[in-house]
C-alpha positions as CSV (number, residue, x, y, z in Angstrom):
1,M,-99.2,-40.3,-39.9
2,K,-98.1,-38.7,-36.6
3,K,-97.6,-42.8,-35.0
4,L,-95.1,-42.9,-37.7
5,I,-93.1,-39.8,-36.8
6,S,-93.7,-40.7,-33.1
7,L,-92.2,-44.9,-34.1
8,A,-89.2,-42.6,-36.1
9,L,-88.3,-41.0,-33.3
10,C,-88.2,-43.8,-30.6
11,L,-85.8,-45.8,-33.0
12,M,-83.6,-42.5,-33.7
13,M,-83.6,-42.3,-29.9
14,V,-82.5,-46.0,-29.2
15,M,-79.9,-45.9,-31.7
16,T,-78.1,-43.6,-29.9
17,L,-78.3,-45.1,-26.6
18,L,-76.7,-48.3,-28.6
19,T,-73.7,-46.0,-29.7
20,A,-73.1,-44.5,-26.8
21,C,-72.7,-47.7,-24.7
22,G,-71.1,-49.7,-26.9
23,G,-68.7,-46.6,-28.6
24,K,-65.5,-47.7,-26.0
25,T,-65.3,-51.8,-27.4
26,E,-65.4,-50.7,-30.8
27,T,-62.2,-48.5,-30.2
28,P,-58.9,-51.3,-31.5
29,E,-56.6,-51.8,-28.9
30,T,-53.6,-50.6,-30.7
31,S,-55.4,-47.3,-31.0
32,E,-54.7,-46.6,-27.0
33,T,-51.8,-45.4,-25.8
34,P,-49.4,-47.3,-22.7
35,T,-49.4,-46.1,-19.5
36,V,-46.0,-45.7,-18.0
37,N,-44.7,-44.9,-14.8
38,T,-43.2,-41.9,-14.5
39,E,-42.1,-42.5,-10.8
40,K,-38.8,-44.1,-9.8
41,E,-38.2,-46.7,-7.7
42,P,-37.0,-45.7,-4.5
43,E,-32.7,-46.2,-4.4
44,A,-30.8,-47.9,-1.1
45,T,-29.6,-45.1,1.3
46,K,-25.9,-44.4,-0.1
47,K,-23.4,-44.5,1.8
48,V,-22.0,-41.2,3.6
49,E,-17.9,-41.1,3.3
50,L,-15.8,-40.0,5.8
51,K,-12.3,-39.0,6.0
52,L,-9.8,-39.2,8.7
53,S,-6.6,-37.9,8.9
54,L,-3.6,-39.1,10.1
55,W,0.4,-39.5,10.4
56,G,2.1,-42.6,10.8
57,N,3.2,-45.5,8.5
58,D,1.3,-48.2,7.1
59,E,0.7,-50.7,10.0
60,R,-1.5,-48.1,11.4
61,K,-3.1,-46.9,8.6
62,V,-4.3,-51.1,8.6
63,K,-4.6,-50.8,12.2
64,F,-7.2,-48.3,11.9
65,E,-9.2,-49.4,9.3
66,E,-9.9,-52.5,11.4
67,L,-10.9,-51.0,14.5
68,L,-13.2,-48.6,12.4
69,K,-14.9,-51.3,11.0
70,P,-18.0,-51.5,14.0
71,F,-18.5,-47.7,13.2
72,N,-18.5,-47.9,9.6
73,E,-21.2,-50.6,10.0
74,A,-23.1,-49.0,11.9
75,N,-23.6,-46.2,10.9
76,N,-24.0,-47.1,6.9
77,C,-20.7,-45.6,6.4
78,T,-17.4,-45.6,4.4
79,V,-14.3,-43.8,6.3
80,E,-11.0,-43.5,4.3
81,V,-8.3,-43.2,6.7
82,V,-5.4,-41.4,5.2
83,L,-2.3,-40.8,6.0
84,V,0.4,-38.1,5.8
85,P,4.2,-38.1,6.8
86,F,4.2,-36.0,10.1
87,D,6.8,-33.3,8.2
88,E,4.4,-32.7,5.5
89,Y,1.2,-32.7,7.4
90,M,0.5,-28.9,9.3
91,Q,1.7,-27.5,5.7
92,K,-1.4,-29.6,3.6
93,L,-3.8,-29.8,6.7
94,S,-3.3,-25.6,6.7
95,I,-4.1,-25.4,2.8
96,Q,-7.0,-28.1,3.4
97,L,-8.5,-26.1,5.8
98,A,-8.1,-22.6,3.6
99,S,-10.0,-24.7,0.4
100,K,-12.7,-26.0,2.2
101,S,-10.8,-29.4,1.5
102,A,-10.1,-30.9,4.4
103,P,-10.9,-34.8,5.8
104,D,-13.5,-34.7,8.3
105,V,-11.7,-36.1,11.4
106,I,-8.1,-34.7,11.6
107,W,-5.4,-35.5,14.3
108,L,-3.9,-32.9,15.6
109,A,-0.6,-32.5,17.5
110,E,-0.2,-30.2,20.2
111,K,1.9,-27.4,18.4
112,M,-0.7,-27.4,15.9
113,V,-3.7,-26.9,18.0
114,P,-4.2,-22.8,18.2
115,Q,-3.6,-22.2,14.4
116,F,-6.0,-24.1,13.5
117,I,-8.2,-23.4,16.3
118,E,-7.8,-19.6,15.2
119,S,-8.6,-20.6,11.6
120,G,-12.2,-20.7,12.4
121,E,-12.4,-24.6,11.0
122,L,-13.2,-26.9,13.8
123,V,-16.3,-27.8,15.8
124,D,-17.5,-27.0,19.0
125,L,-17.4,-30.6,20.8
126,S,-18.6,-29.4,24.0
127,A,-22.6,-30.1,23.9
128,R,-22.1,-33.6,22.2
129,L,-19.3,-34.6,24.7
130,K,-21.3,-33.2,27.8
131,A,-24.1,-34.4,26.7
132,D,-24.0,-38.1,26.6
133,A,-24.0,-40.2,30.0
134,E,-22.8,-43.4,28.1
135,Y,-19.4,-41.6,26.6
136,D,-18.3,-40.2,30.3
137,F,-17.0,-37.4,29.7
138,D,-15.8,-36.6,33.0
139,D,-13.4,-39.6,32.7
140,F,-11.1,-37.8,31.0
141,F,-8.4,-35.9,33.5
142,P,-9.6,-32.2,33.7
143,S,-5.6,-31.0,33.0
144,T,-6.0,-32.8,29.6
145,L,-8.5,-30.3,28.0
146,D,-6.9,-27.6,29.0
147,L,-5.3,-26.9,25.2
148,F,-8.2,-27.8,23.7
149,T,-10.8,-25.5,25.9
150,R,-11.6,-21.9,24.5
151,G,-13.9,-20.3,27.5
152,N,-16.9,-23.0,27.2
153,E,-16.1,-24.5,24.1
154,I,-13.6,-27.8,23.5
155,Y,-12.5,-28.2,20.1
156,G,-10.3,-31.3,20.4
157,I,-10.7,-34.7,21.9
158,P,-7.1,-35.6,23.5
159,F,-6.2,-39.5,22.3
160,S,-3.0,-40.0,23.6
161,F,0.0,-37.8,26.1
162,G,3.0,-38.4,27.3
163,P,4.0,-36.7,30.8
164,R,8.1,-37.3,30.4
165,V,9.5,-39.6,32.6
166,I,13.3,-40.6,33.8
167,Y,14.7,-43.7,32.5
168,Y,17.7,-44.4,34.9
169,N,19.7,-47.7,35.0
170,K,19.5,-49.5,38.7
171,T,23.0,-51.0,37.3
172,L,24.7,-48.2,37.4
173,F,23.6,-47.0,40.7
174,E,24.0,-50.1,42.4
175,A,27.7,-50.3,41.1
176,K,28.1,-47.1,42.7
177,G,26.1,-47.9,45.9
178,L,24.0,-44.8,45.5
179,P,20.1,-44.8,46.3
180,T,18.0,-45.4,42.9
181,P,16.0,-41.9,41.4
182,T,12.8,-44.4,43.4
183,E,13.8,-44.9,46.9
184,L,14.8,-41.1,46.8
185,Y,11.4,-40.2,45.6
186,K,9.3,-43.1,48.2
187,E,11.1,-40.5,50.8
188,G,10.2,-37.3,49.3
189,K,13.7,-36.4,48.4
190,W,13.9,-36.7,44.9
191,T,14.6,-33.0,44.0
192,L,16.3,-31.3,41.7
193,D,19.0,-30.8,43.4
194,A,19.4,-35.2,43.8
195,F,18.6,-35.2,40.1
196,F,21.9,-33.3,39.2
197,E,24.4,-34.4,41.9
198,S,23.4,-38.1,41.0
199,A,24.4,-37.3,37.4
200,K,27.9,-36.2,38.6
201,A,28.4,-38.9,41.1
202,L,27.4,-41.2,38.0
203,T,29.6,-40.2,35.0
204,D,32.6,-41.8,34.1
205,S,34.3,-39.9,31.6
206,S,36.8,-42.9,31.3
207,N,34.3,-45.1,30.8
208,G,32.1,-43.0,28.5
209,V,29.4,-43.1,30.5
210,Y,27.5,-39.7,31.7
211,G,25.4,-39.5,33.9
212,M,22.1,-37.6,32.2
213,K,20.5,-37.3,28.1
214,L,17.6,-34.7,28.6
215,Q,16.4,-34.6,24.7
216,G,14.2,-37.6,23.7
217,A,15.6,-39.7,21.0
218,T,12.9,-38.6,18.9
219,E,13.7,-35.4,19.5
220,P,17.6,-34.4,19.7
221,T,16.6,-30.7,19.2
222,A,13.9,-29.8,21.1
223,Y,15.7,-27.9,23.1
224,M,13.3,-26.4,25.0
225,N,10.8,-29.3,25.6
226,S,13.7,-31.1,26.7
227,L,14.2,-28.8,29.7
228,Y,10.7,-27.1,30.3
229,D,10.2,-29.9,33.1
230,I,13.1,-28.2,34.5
231,V,12.3,-24.4,33.8
232,L,8.5,-25.1,35.4
233,S,10.5,-26.8,38.8
234,N,12.3,-23.6,38.9
235,G,8.7,-21.7,39.4
236,A,9.5,-19.9,35.9
237,E,7.8,-19.8,32.3
238,Y,8.7,-19.3,28.9
239,F,5.6,-17.3,27.9
240,N,3.1,-15.1,29.7
241,D,-0.3,-17.2,30.1
242,D,-1.7,-15.1,26.8
243,M,1.8,-15.9,25.4
244,T,2.4,-12.2,24.0
245,E,5.3,-12.2,26.2
246,F,8.8,-14.4,26.7
247,I,9.8,-14.4,30.5
248,L,12.4,-17.0,31.0
249,N,14.6,-14.2,32.2
250,S,13.5,-14.1,35.6
251,E,15.5,-16.1,38.6
252,G,13.8,-19.6,37.8
253,G,14.4,-19.0,34.5
254,I,18.0,-18.2,34.6
255,N,18.8,-20.9,37.5
256,A,17.2,-23.6,35.1
257,M,19.6,-22.4,32.0
258,T,22.8,-22.3,33.9
259,R,21.9,-25.7,35.3
260,Y,22.2,-27.1,32.0
261,Y,24.7,-25.6,31.0
262,N,26.7,-26.5,34.2
263,A,25.7,-29.6,33.7
264,L,26.9,-29.9,29.8
265,F,30.1,-27.9,30.4
266,V,31.4,-28.0,33.8
267,D,30.5,-31.3,35.1
268,E,30.3,-32.4,32.0
269,S,27.7,-34.8,33.2
270,H,25.5,-34.0,30.0
271,V,25.7,-36.3,27.2
272,K,27.2,-33.5,24.3
273,P,25.4,-31.2,22.3
274,G,25.1,-33.1,18.9
275,D,25.8,-36.6,20.3
276,Q,23.0,-39.4,19.5
277,S,23.5,-41.4,22.0
278,Q,20.5,-43.5,23.7
279,F,19.5,-44.4,27.3
280,E,19.5,-48.3,25.6
281,T,23.4,-48.2,24.9
282,G,24.0,-48.4,28.9
283,K,26.0,-45.4,29.2
284,I,23.7,-43.1,30.1
285,A,22.4,-43.1,34.3
286,M,19.2,-40.9,33.6
287,A,17.5,-40.1,30.5
288,R,14.4,-37.7,30.0
289,D,11.5,-39.9,27.6
290,T,8.6,-40.8,26.2
291,F,6.5,-43.6,28.2
292,S,6.6,-45.3,25.3
293,Y,10.0,-45.6,25.1
294,A,10.4,-48.6,27.2
295,A,9.5,-50.6,23.9
296,N,13.4,-49.9,23.4
297,L,14.4,-51.7,25.9
298,R,12.3,-54.4,26.8
299,G,14.2,-58.2,25.7
300,K,17.0,-55.7,24.6
301,V,19.2,-54.5,27.1
302,D,21.8,-56.3,29.4
303,F,21.1,-54.3,32.3
304,E,18.4,-53.3,34.7
305,W,16.3,-50.0,34.2
306,D,13.0,-48.2,35.9
307,I,11.3,-45.3,35.6
308,V,10.7,-42.5,38.0
309,A,8.6,-39.0,38.4
310,A,10.5,-36.0,37.1
311,P,12.4,-34.8,40.2
312,K,10.8,-31.4,42.4
313,G,12.5,-28.3,42.5
314,S,11.4,-24.7,44.2
315,D,7.5,-24.9,43.0
316,P,6.4,-28.7,44.7
317,E,3.1,-27.9,42.7
318,A,4.7,-28.2,38.7
319,K,2.9,-29.4,36.8
320,V,4.9,-32.3,34.8
321,T,4.5,-31.2,31.2
322,S,3.3,-33.3,27.9
323,G,2.4,-33.7,24.7
324,F,-0.8,-33.9,22.9
325,A,-2.5,-36.0,20.4
326,N,-6.1,-34.9,19.4
327,Y,-9.3,-35.6,17.3
328,S,-10.0,-32.3,15.9
329,V,-13.6,-31.9,13.7
330,T,-14.0,-29.8,10.3
331,K,-16.8,-27.5,9.7
332,G,-19.2,-29.5,6.4
333,E,-21.7,-31.3,5.5
334,N,-21.2,-34.9,7.9
335,Q,-19.9,-33.0,10.7
336,E,-22.5,-34.2,12.8
337,L,-21.0,-37.6,11.5
338,G,-17.9,-36.3,12.3
339,I,-18.6,-35.3,16.1
340,K,-19.2,-39.5,15.8
341,L,-16.5,-40.5,14.4
342,A,-14.5,-39.0,16.7
343,M,-16.4,-39.9,20.1
344,F,-16.3,-43.4,18.8
345,L,-12.6,-43.5,18.6
346,T,-12.1,-41.8,22.0
347,S,-15.0,-43.8,23.7
348,K,-13.5,-46.1,27.0
349,E,-13.0,-49.1,24.3
350,S,-11.3,-48.1,21.8
351,M,-9.6,-46.5,23.5
352,L,-8.6,-49.5,26.0
353,N,-8.0,-51.4,22.3
354,L,-4.7,-48.3,21.0
355,V,-4.1,-48.5,25.2
356,S,-0.8,-50.4,24.4
357,T,0.2,-47.6,21.5
358,F,-1.3,-44.6,22.8
359,P,-1.3,-44.0,26.7
360,S,-4.9,-42.8,27.5
361,P,-5.9,-39.2,29.0
362,R,-9.3,-40.7,30.4
363,S,-8.9,-42.3,34.4
364,S,-10.6,-45.7,33.9
365,V,-8.0,-46.8,31.1
366,L,-4.8,-45.0,33.1
367,G,-5.7,-47.2,36.1
368,S,-6.3,-50.5,33.7
369,D,-4.6,-53.3,34.3
370,A,-4.2,-53.3,31.0
371,F,-2.3,-50.1,31.3
372,L,-1.4,-50.4,34.8
373,N,0.9,-54.4,33.5
374,Q,3.2,-53.8,31.3
375,P,4.9,-56.3,28.6
376,E,7.0,-58.8,30.8
377,G,6.4,-56.8,33.5
378,L,8.8,-53.7,32.6
379,P,8.4,-50.6,34.2
380,S,6.4,-52.4,37.2
381,A,3.0,-52.0,38.1
382,E,4.1,-50.4,41.0
383,S,6.9,-48.2,38.5
384,V,4.1,-46.8,36.1
385,K,1.6,-45.6,39.0
386,L,4.4,-43.9,40.5
387,A,6.0,-42.4,37.4
388,F,3.4,-41.7,35.3
389,V,-0.1,-42.4,36.2
390,D,-0.2,-40.4,40.0
391,Q,1.7,-37.7,38.2
392,I,-1.5,-36.8,36.0
393,E,-3.8,-37.0,38.7
394,S,-1.7,-34.8,41.0
395,P,0.1,-32.2,40.2
396,G,-1.7,-32.6,36.8
397,V,0.1,-32.1,32.8
398,K,1.1,-29.2,31.2
399,A,1.3,-29.1,27.2
400,Y,4.6,-27.6,26.2
401,P,4.0,-24.0,25.4
402,S,2.4,-23.5,21.6
403,H,1.6,-20.6,19.1
404,E,0.3,-20.1,16.0
405,N,3.5,-18.6,15.1
406,Y,5.3,-21.3,16.8
407,Q,7.3,-22.5,14.0
408,K,9.6,-19.1,14.0
409,I,9.5,-19.4,17.4
410,D,11.0,-22.5,17.5
411,V,14.3,-21.9,14.7
412,E,14.6,-18.6,16.8
413,I,15.2,-20.4,20.2
414,N,16.8,-23.4,18.5
415,R,19.5,-21.0,17.2
416,L,20.5,-19.1,20.3
417,F,20.3,-22.9,22.6
418,E,23.5,-23.9,19.5
419,L,25.0,-20.3,19.4
420,M,25.2,-21.2,23.8
421,F,26.4,-24.1,23.3
422,T,29.9,-22.8,21.6
423,K,30.6,-21.5,24.5
424,E,30.6,-18.1,23.9
425,Y,28.1,-16.1,25.8
426,S,26.6,-17.2,29.2
427,P,23.4,-19.0,30.0
428,E,21.5,-15.4,31.4
429,Q,23.0,-13.2,28.0
430,I,21.3,-16.1,25.9
431,V,18.0,-16.3,27.4
432,E,17.7,-11.5,27.4
433,M,19.2,-13.0,23.5
434,M,15.9,-15.0,23.4
435,K,13.5,-12.1,24.4
436,E,14.9,-10.1,22.2
437,A,15.1,-12.0,18.5
438,V,11.1,-13.8,19.8
439,D,8.8,-11.0,21.7
440,P,8.0,-9.5,18.5
441,L,7.0,-12.9,17.7
442,L,4.4,-13.1,19.5
443,K,2.6,-10.0,18.6
C-alpha cells in the first residue's frame, strides 16, 4: 500500500513539472499584446530663422540675399532680409524693440544710435569682436568706432561711412586761370579762405554759375550737417561733449555762420536756399557731397571734375565729418548667431564685395585696388587717397551730432536756419535763438 501511495505522488510531481515547462507554448498567439515602440525617431535639426533689417530698394534686398547664401549654408539657418523705407525705419524699429519683436540684426544710421543704445536692447559685441583673430578687429579705423562705444562696450559695427569731399569743376577753374583745389592742397594752401575766395571768383551770375553748394544732393535741408566741416575747422562745435548744451555761440561758431551767410547774401557765391541745382549741371564750381555721389558724374557730364578734402581753418587738426551706417544685434534667443551674422557681414571679404556701394571703415579695404581704382578711373587713385583715405587716417573722422531727442532738435535748428534766410536777423542773432530753443531739448 505504501508503495502505491509513493508511486502516485511521484506521478503527480512529474505532471506538475511538465505543465510548468510547457505552459507558455500552449498560450495562443492571438492572446499576446503587441509590443509598441513609443520612442520617436530623432528629427533633423531645424533651421534657425534670423531676420536682418535694412533700408533701400528691392535691388539691394536681392543683393544681400545672394551675399547671405554661404552664411545660411554654413550655419544651417535662414536669414530673412526685411526691407523698411528709411522714412519709417526709426519709428518702426522703436516699436519692435519695445515689444521685443525686433529683427535679430539691424541697420542703424548715426542719428539713431544713441536712442537705441539707451534702450538697453542692443548686445555688447566687444568680447566677440576682439577675441576672433581672423576677424581682425584692429583693421577698423579707430575713429570710426567712437559713435558705437560706451566705455569698453561696443554696440555696433560700422559697415559704411562717408567723410564728405569737395567736388570741383576743373573746366571752370581752368577757364578762369585759377589754381585747382588739388593744386592748393598739395601746396598746403587749401584753406577756408581759399575755398570762399575761389567760390567768389568763379561766380558768374550772368551765366547762372555759382561758386559753391554745401548741401548734398540727398540732404537739401540738412543745414547743420552741411556746415559741420566749417564749424569744426573754425575750432567750434554745435554741442558740448556730453550733449547737454548748445555751444555754437562761440567766436568760431559765429564766424562759421557768418561765412555761410555772406556766401549766400553778400558775395552771392552760394546756391540760393531752395534751389535744387546740382553739381552735374556744370553750373556749380564746388559742391560738398558724399564719395558715392561720383556715380552721378561718370560718363554723364561734359566737363572735367575731381575731388579734394574739406578745406582747413583755424583748427588744422579738426576731424572730417561723416555719416555712418552700422550693424547692431538685438537681445533675444538668437543673439549669439546674430553676432556671428554681423561679423560675417563686416568681414574683410564681405566688405570687399560691397566696396563699390559702401566705403568700408576697414583700412585694408580702403587701401585695396578694388576701392582706389574707381570705375573709369574717376576720380583717380591719387585723388581718392588724398581726398578720402588719407583724411580718415589723419586727422580722423567725426560723426554728425546725435542725441536721443535729435528729431526735435533738428526741426528747431532747421526752422531757425530758414529764418536766417529771410535776412531779417544776423547770424549772431540766429545762433542765440538756436541756443534758446535747443538747450531745453538737451536736458
